[in-house]
C-alpha positions as CSV (number, residue, x, y, z in Angstrom):
1,X,17.7,-14.5,-5.1
2,X,18.0,-18.3,-4.8
3,X,16.0,-19.9,-7.6
4,X,15.8,-23.3,-5.8
5,X,14.3,-21.7,-2.7
6,X,11.9,-19.6,-4.8
7,X,10.6,-22.7,-6.6
8,X,10.3,-24.6,-3.2
9,X,8.2,-21.8,-1.7
10,X,6.1,-21.4,-4.9
11,X,5.2,-25.1,-4.7
12,X,4.5,-24.9,-1.0
13,X,2.1,-21.9,-1.4
14,X,0.4,-23.6,-4.4
15,X,-0.1,-26.9,-2.6
16,X,-1.3,-25.1,0.6
17,X,-3.8,-23.0,-1.3
18,X,-5.2,-26.0,-3.3
19,X,-5.5,-28.1,-0.1
20,X,-7.4,-25.3,1.7
21,X,-9.6,-24.7,-1.4
22,X,-10.2,-28.4,-2.3
23,X,-8.6,-27.9,-5.7
24,X,-10.9,-25.0,-6.6
25,X,-8.9,-22.3,-8.4
26,X,-11.1,-19.4,-7.5
27,X,-11.1,-20.3,-3.8
28,X,-7.4,-20.9,-3.9
29,X,-7.0,-17.3,-5.3
30,X,-9.1,-16.0,-2.4
31,X,-7.0,-17.9,0.1
32,X,-3.7,-16.5,-1.3
33,X,-5.1,-13.0,-1.4
34,X,-5.7,-13.2,2.3
35,X,-2.3,-14.6,3.1
36,X,0.0,-12.0,4.6
37,X,3.3,-11.1,3.0
38,X,6.4,-12.5,4.7
39,X,8.1,-10.2,7.2
40,X,11.3,-8.5,6.1
41,X,13.5,-10.2,8.8
42,X,12.1,-13.7,8.2
43,X,14.4,-16.4,6.8
44,X,14.4,-16.4,3.0
45,X,11.9,-13.5,3.0
46,X,12.9,-12.4,-0.5
47,X,12.2,-15.8,-2.1
48,X,9.0,-16.2,-0.1
49,X,7.7,-12.8,-1.1
50,X,8.4,-13.4,-4.8
51,X,6.8,-16.9,-4.7
52,X,3.7,-15.6,-2.9
53,X,3.4,-12.7,-5.4
54,X,3.7,-15.1,-8.4
55,X,1.2,-17.6,-7.0
56,X,-1.3,-14.8,-6.3
57,X,-0.9,-13.3,-9.7
58,X,-1.4,-16.6,-11.6
59,X,-4.3,-17.8,-9.4
60,X,-6.1,-14.4,-9.5
61,X,-5.8,-14.0,-13.3
62,X,-6.8,-17.6,-13.9
63,X,-10.0,-17.9,-11.8
64,X,-12.1,-19.2,-14.7
65,X,-9.5,-21.6,-16.0
66,X,-9.0,-25.3,-15.2
67,X,-6.6,-26.4,-12.4
68,X,-4.5,-28.2,-15.0
69,X,-3.8,-24.9,-16.9
70,X,-3.0,-23.0,-13.8
71,X,-0.5,-25.6,-12.6
72,X,1.1,-25.7,-16.1
73,X,1.3,-21.9,-16.0
74,X,3.3,-22.1,-12.7
75,X,5.6,-24.7,-14.3
76,X,4.3,-27.7,-12.3
77,X,3.7,-30.1,-15.2
78,X,4.0,-33.3,-13.1
79,X,1.6,-31.9,-10.5
80,X,-0.8,-31.0,-13.3
81,X,-0.8,-34.5,-14.6
82,X,-1.5,-35.9,-11.1
83,X,-4.5,-33.6,-10.7
84,X,-6.1,-34.6,-14.0
């Protein structure tokens, strides 16, 4: 698996979910839960699937936590500072 692509897709899924949920962690978790898994024959499907799975796991398990903590858990320290 290409780690660079994985991180790229993780950030894309995270930003998309936060945009749709207006920076609400619980609504972002709901959005990600409804997002379908990438198809097997899609380009970079392994990286996309792993990134979506990680984003779902972190957002779902952190519904009651602040956005700052969730973003730091995903490794997006700079993004967490921006959202403060």
